[in-house]
C-alpha positions in Angstrom: 19.2 -17.0 -2.9 17.7 -13.5 -3.2 14.8 -12.9 -0.9 11.9 -10.9 -2.4 9.8 -9.3 0.4 6.5 -7.4 0.7 4.7 -6.0 3.7 0.9 -5.7 3.4 -2.2 -5.2 5.5 -5.0 -7.7 5.3 -8.5 -7.3 6.7 -11.2 -9.9 6.7 -14.9 -8.9 6.5 -16.9 -8.2 9.7 -19.8 -10.3 10.5 -23.3 -8.8 10.1 -25.3 -7.9 13.2 -28.2 -9.9 14.4 -31.5 -8.1 14.3 -33.9 -7.3 17.1 -37.3 -7.6 15.5 -40.8 -8.9 16.3 -43.4 -10.4 14.0 -46.0 -7.9 12.9 -49.0 -9.1 11.0 -52.6 -8.1 10.7 -54.8 -10.0 13.1 -51.8 -11.3 15.0 -51.9 -9.5 18.3 -48.5 -10.5 19.7 -46.0 -11.9 17.2 -42.9 -13.4 18.6 -39.2 -12.4 18.0 -38.2 -12.9 14.4 -34.9 -11.1 14.0 -32.6 -12.9 11.6 -28.9 -13.7 11.9 -26.1 -11.6 10.4 -24.0 -13.1 7.6 -20.4 -14.2 8.0 -17.6 -11.9 6.9 -15.5 -12.9 4.0 -12.0 -14.5 4.5 -8.8 -13.3 3.0 -7.4 -16.4 1.3 -4.0 -16.8 -0.2 -3.8 -19.3 -3.1 -0.6 -20.5 -4.7 -0.5 -19.7 -8.4 2.1 -21.5 -10.5 2.2 -18.6 -13.0 3.6 -16.2 -10.5 7.2 -16.1 -9.5 7.8 -12.8 -7.8 6.1 -10.5 -5.2 6.4 -7.6 -7.6 2.6 -6.9 -7.8 2.4 -6.3 -4.0 4.4 -3.2 -4.5 1.4 -1.6 -6.3 -1.2 -2.6 -3.7 -0.7 -2.7 0.0 -4.2 -3.2 1.5 -6.5 -6.2 1.0 -10.0 -6.3 2.5 -12.7 -8.9 2.2 -16.4 -8.1 2.1 -18.5 -7.6 5.2 -21.5 -9.9 6.0 -24.9 -8.3 5.8 -27.0 -7.6 8.9 -29.9 -9.9 9.7 -33.4 -9.1 8.5 -36.9 -9.5 9.7 -38.9 -12.7 9.3 -35.9 -14.7 10.5 -34.1 -13.9 7.3 -30.3 -14.1 7.5 -28.0 -11.6 5.9 -25.8 -12.6 3.0 -22.3 -13.9 3.8 -19.4 -11.6 2.7 -17.5 -12.7 -0.4 -14.0 -14.1 0.3 -11.0 -12.3 -1.1 -8.7 -14.5 -3.1 -5.1 -13.3 -3.4 -2.7 -15.2 -5.6 0.9 -15.7 -4.5 3.9 -17.5 -5.9 5.1 -21.0 -4.9 7.5 -20.8 -2.0 5.9 -17.8 -0.3 6.5 -17.6 3.5 3.9 -15.7 5.5 5.0 -14.0 8.8 2.9 -12.1 11.3 4.5 -8.7 11.4 3.8 -8.1 15.0 5.3 -11.3 16.4 7.6 -12.1 13.4 6.4 -15.7 13.6 6.0 -17.8 10.5 2.3 -18.8 10.1 2.4 -20.4 6.7 4.8 -21.9 4.2 3.1 -22.0 0.8 5.0 -24.5 -1.3 2.4 -26.5 -3.2 0.6 -25.4 -6.3 -3.1 -24.7 -5.5 -2.5 -24.6 -1.8 -4.9 -22.4 0.1 -4.3 -20.6 3.4 -6.8 -18.4 5.3 -4.5 -15.5 6.4 -7.4 -13.5 7.9 -10.7 -15.1 9.0 -14.0 -13.3 8.6 -16.1 -12.4 11.6 -19.1 -14.5 12.6 -22.5 -13.2 12.0 -24.5 -12.2 15.1 -27.6 -14.1 16.2 -30.9 -12.4 15.9 -33.2 -12.1 18.9 -35.2 -15.1 17.9 -32.4 -17.3 19.3 -32.8 -15.8 22.8 -36.5 -16.6 23.3 -37.2 -18.9 26.2 -40.2 -19.9 28.3 -39.3 -17.1 30.8 -37.8 -14.7 28.3 -40.5 -14.3 25.6 -39.7 -10.8 24.4 -35.8 -10.6 24.1 -34.9 -7.1 23.2 -31.3 -7.9 22.4 -29.3 -9.7 19.7 -25.7 -10.5 19.1 -23.5 -8.2 17.2 -21.4 -9.6 14.4 -17.8 -10.1 15.3 -14.9 -8.2 13.6 -12.9 -9.9 11.0 -9.2 -10.5 11.7 -6.9 -7.7 10.8 -3.2 -8.1 10.7 -0.1 -6.8 9.0 1.9 -9.5 7.4 5.3 -9.9 5.9 5.7 -12.0 2.8 9.0 -13.5 1.9 9.9 -15.5 -1.2 13.2 -17.2 -1.9 13.4 -16.4 -5.5 13.8 -19.5 -7.6 14.8 -18.4 -11.1 12.3 -18.9 -13.9 15.1 -18.3 -16.4 18.6 -19.4 -16.1 21.5 -17.8 -18.0 24.0 -20.6 -18.9 27.2 -20.6 -20.9 30.9 -20.5 -20.5 32.5 -17.9 -18.2 33.0 -14.4 -19.6 30.4 -14.7 -22.4 28.3 -11.8 -21.1 25.8 -13.4 -18.8 26.4 -11.0 -15.9 26.2 -8.0 -18.3 22.9 -9.2 -19.7 21.4 -9.6 -16.3 22.6 -6.2 -15.2 20.9 -4.4 -18.2 17.5 -6.1 -17.9 17.0 -6.1 -14.1 18.0 -4.2 -10.9 20.7 -6.9 -10.1 24.2 -5.6 -9.9 26.5 -8.6 -10.4 30.3 -8.2 -10.4 31.5 -7.8 -14.0 35.1 -8.2 -15.0 37.0 -9.5 -18.0 38.4 -12.7 -16.5 37.1 -16.2 -16.2 35.0 -17.5 -13.2 33.9 -13.9 -12.3 30.6 -15.3 -11.0 31.0 -17.8 -8.2 27.4 -17.9 -7.0 24.1 -17.2 -8.7 23.0 -13.6 -9.1 19.3 -13.1 -9.3 17.3 -10.2 -10.7 13.7 -9.5 -11.3 12.9 -8.6 -14.9 9.9 -6.2 -14.7 8.0 -5.7 -18.0 4.9 -4.2 -16.4 2.2 -5.3 -14.0 1.7 -9.1 -14.3 4.7 -9.4 -16.6 7.7 -10.1 -14.3 10.0 -13.1 -13.9 13.2 -14.0 -12.1 16.4 -14.5 -14.0 19.6 -15.9 -12.7 23.1 -15.5 -13.9 24.3 -19.0 -13.0 28.0 -19.6 -12.4 30.1 -20.6 -15.5 30.6 -24.2 -16.2 33.7 -26.2 -17.2 34.2 -29.6 -18.7 33.7 -32.2 -16.0 31.1 -30.3 -14.1 28.7 -33.2 -14.2 31.3 -35.1 -12.1 31.5 -32.3 -9.6 34.7 -30.6 -11.0 34.9 -26.9 -10.5 31.5 -25.4 -9.4 30.0 -28.5 -10.9 26.9 -29.8 -9.0 26.3 -26.3 -7.4 25.8 -24.9 -10.9 23.7 -27.8 -12.1 21.4 -27.7 -9.1 20.4 -24.1 -10.0 19.7 -25.2 -13.5 17.2 -27.7 -12.2 15.1 -25.0 -10.7 14.6 -23.0 -13.9 11.8 -23.3 -16.4 13.7 -22.0 -19.3 17.4 -21.5 -20.2 18.9 -18.7 -22.2 22.2 -20.2 -23.5 24.5 -17.2 -23.9 27.3 -17.8 -26.3 30.2 -15.5 -27.3 29.7 -15.9 -31.0 32.1 -13.1 -32.0 35.1 -15.3 -32.3 37.2 -12.6 -30.6 38.9 -15.1 -28.2 39.5 -17.6 -30.9 37.0 -20.2 -29.5 34.5 -22.2 -31.5 31.0 -21.1 -30.4 29.4 -24.3 -31.6 31.8 -26.5 -29.7 31.2 -24.3 -26.5 27.5 -24.7 -26.9 27.7 -28.5 -27.3 30.0 -28.9 -24.3 27.7 -27.1 -22.0 24.7 -29.2 -23.1 26.7 -32.4 -22.8 27.5 -31.6 -19.1 23.9 -30.9 -18.4 22.7 -34.1 -20.0 25.3 -36.2 -18.2 24.2 -34.7 -14.9 20.4 -35.2 -15.5 19.0 -36.3 -18.9 15.7 -34.5 -18.2 17.5 -31.2 -18.1 18.6 -31.6 -21.7 15.0 -31.3 -22.8 14.5 -28.0 -20.9 13.5 -25.2 -23.3 16.5 -23.3 -24.5 16.8 -20.0 -26.3 20.2 -19.1 -27.9 21.6 -15.6 -27.4 24.4 -15.0 -29.8 26.1 -12.3 -27.8 28.8 -9.7 -28.6 27.6 -9.0 -32.1 29.2 -5.5 -31.6 32.6 -7.2 -31.3 32.4 -9.6 -34.2 35.9 -10.6 -35.2 34.8 -13.0 -38.0 31.4 -12.5 -39.6 31.4 -16.0 -41.1 31.9 -17.5 -37.6 29.1 -15.5 -36.1 26.6 -16.2 -38.9 27.5 -19.8 -39.3 26.9 -20.3 -35.6 23.4 -18.6 -35.8 22.5 -20.6 -38.9 23.5 -23.9 -37.2 21.5 -23.2 -34.1 18.4 -22.3 -36.2 18.8 -25.5 -38.2 18.8 -27.4 -35.0 15.4 -25.9 -34.1 16.5 -23.3 -31.6 15.2 -19.7 -31.5 18.2 -17.5 -31.9 18.5 -13.8 -30.9 21.5 -11.8 -32.1 22.3 -9.5 -29.3 24.9 -7.3 -27.7 24.4 -7.2 -23.9 26.9 -4.4 -23.6 25.1 -2.0 -26.0 21.6 -3.4 -25.2 21.0 -4.2 -28.9 18.4 -6.9 -29.4 17.9 -7.4 -25.6 14.4 -6.0 -25.4 13.1 -8.4 -28.1 14.7 -11.3 -26.2 13.1 -10.4 -22.9 9.6 -9.9 -24.4 9.9 -13.3 -26.2 10.8 -15.0 -22.9 7.9 -13.4 -21.1 5.5 -14.5 -23.8 6.3 -18.2 -23.6 6.9 -18.6 -19.8 3.2 -19.0 -18.9 3.1 -22.1 -21.1 6.0 -23.8 -19.4 5.2 -25.8 -16.3 7.1 -25.2 -13.1 9.4 -28.2 -12.3 8.6 -30.0 -9.1 11.8 -30.5 -7.2 12.8 -32.1 -3.8 16.3 -31.2 -2.9 17.9 -32.9 0.1 19.8 -29.8 1.1 16.8 -27.5 1.1 16.3 -25.8 4.5 13.1 -27.0 6.1 10.9 -24.1 7.1 9.4 -24.5 10.5 5.8 -23.4 10.5 4.2 -22.4 13.7 0.5 -23.0 13.4 -1.9 -20.2 14.2 -3.3 -22.0 17.2 -6.6 -21.2 18.8 -6.1 -18.4 21.3 -7.1 -18.7 24.9 -10.7 -17.3 25.3 -9.5 -14.7 27.9 -6.5 -13.7 30.0 -6.6 -12.1 33.5 -4.0 -10.0 35.2 -3.7 -7.4 38.0 -2.1 -4.0 37.5 -2.1 -1.4 40.2 -5.0 -3.1 42.0 -7.1 -3.2 38.9 -8.2 -6.6 37.5 -7.9 -6.6 33.8 -9.6 -9.2 31.6 -8.9 -9.4 27.8 -9.4 -11.8 25.0 -11.0 -12.2 21.6 -13.9 -14.1 22.9 -14.5 -11.5 25.6 -14.4 -8.7 23.0 -17.1 -10.5 21.0 -19.2 -10.9 24.1 -19.0 -7.3 25.0 -20.0 -6.3 21.4 -23.1 -8.3 21.6 -24.3 -7.1 25.0 -26.9 -4.4 25.5 -26.0 -3.1 29.0 -29.2 -1.0 29.2 -31.3 -4.2 29.0 -31.5 -6.3 32.1 -32.0 -9.6 30.3 -29.0 -8.9 28.0 -26.9 -8.0 31.1 -27.9 -11.2 32.8 -26.9 -13.2 29.7 -23.5 -11.5 29.9 -23.0 -12.4 33.5 -23.9 -16.0 33.0 -21.5 -16.2 30.0 -18.6 -15.0 32.2 -19.4 -17.6 34.8 -19.7 -20.5 32.3 -16.4 -19.6 30.6 -14.5 -19.5 33.9 -13.8 -15.8 34.1 -15.2 -15.5 37.7 -13.1 -18.4 38.9 -10.0 -17.0 37.3 -10.5 -13.7 39.0 -11.1 -15.4 42.4 -7.9 -17.4 41.9 -6.0 -14.1 41.5 -7.4 -13.0 44.8 -10.2 -10.6 43.8 -12.3 -9.3 46.7 -15.8 -7.6 46.9 -15.7 -4.1 45.5 -12.4 -4.5 43.6 -12.4 -2.8 40.1 -12.6 -4.9 37.0 -11.6 -3.6 33.6 -12.8 -5.2 30.4 -11.7 -3.0 27.4 -14.2 0.0 27.5 -16.2 -1.5 30.4 -15.4 -1.0 34.1 -17.3 -2.2 37.1 -16.8 -3.2 40.7 -16.7 -6.9 41.5 -19.8 -8.3 43.4 -20.1 -11.9 44.5 
């Protein structure tokens, strides 16, 4: 299978800051703290869309950012939450963290949602910090930053459109002229031994995957030749373009060839026989017998098929065929398949990180962690009450015990991001 990939940067919204504010009203001598909370930042959410089949659109846009939360307001009014950013992706998209290269999501169900970057929490206003002994809190919590990460998206392309037909009828040539695929092309039977896939790009939002599926022979439904391998790939497509050499140049009967292919498909799986088919009467530039060519086209049209008279080699009629395919694909549902031989993708959950980590480097005790970063951002080190709140939070979370376990002594330097101080018991 061809792997379609894209590398993008996602950024969730930051949480709004809590407000330091005090109630001010006429005839009220000493109003209490009334700073409101900041709003939560918006998430970046991937949603599986059945109408998409490629990652082509991610070539045009590389950066995705959700809305920030608003800051808190006076009178205990909270800021508005940031709006989530919804990003549609195709079925079968695998999400990897670019830094660790670990898989964090396998999106294989239509409508499935995954928060790829979580918005920051809104900070508390100073009204939350009022106590019996702290009646005028002059600090509030800052909003936390939204998650930012570079991700790699991978999609095993499952063809929307399958090219079926006998070997050497021009399927590989057709694929090569409508996409960037470069299949081997030669004038002998069974040239294609495995599916060649290409993305047909007709503009933003109008792309689909087309596969040149290996040629079939009589008995394929029983596993003869490429047999089941061929037919498994047919199962994955929404629409079939049945390519027929209708020129008569090799002395074959195109109607018999058409019927034989469909007979093998029906014997393998009757539901496949009802798959939408478009007939491509190929090699019109090499017509040996006009009567054979036209009688084939007329017979197919009488059976209710849409027929396109094309020459893949000269590109004649090919554009009309591709535009027609694109116009009807959205109305054809994606088949739900469960194949026994599909490789199971192992997803590593994005588990909750440890609140902090401690280590010693060159005699300096270094403490890091997402929780700690948020705590530092909400601390006013110029305010004694805020500083006391910071110290209590370190003790409650176990930072002090962790440092003591590492052997910290009185006066040893401690580094916490941009903050440095000497340890005091």
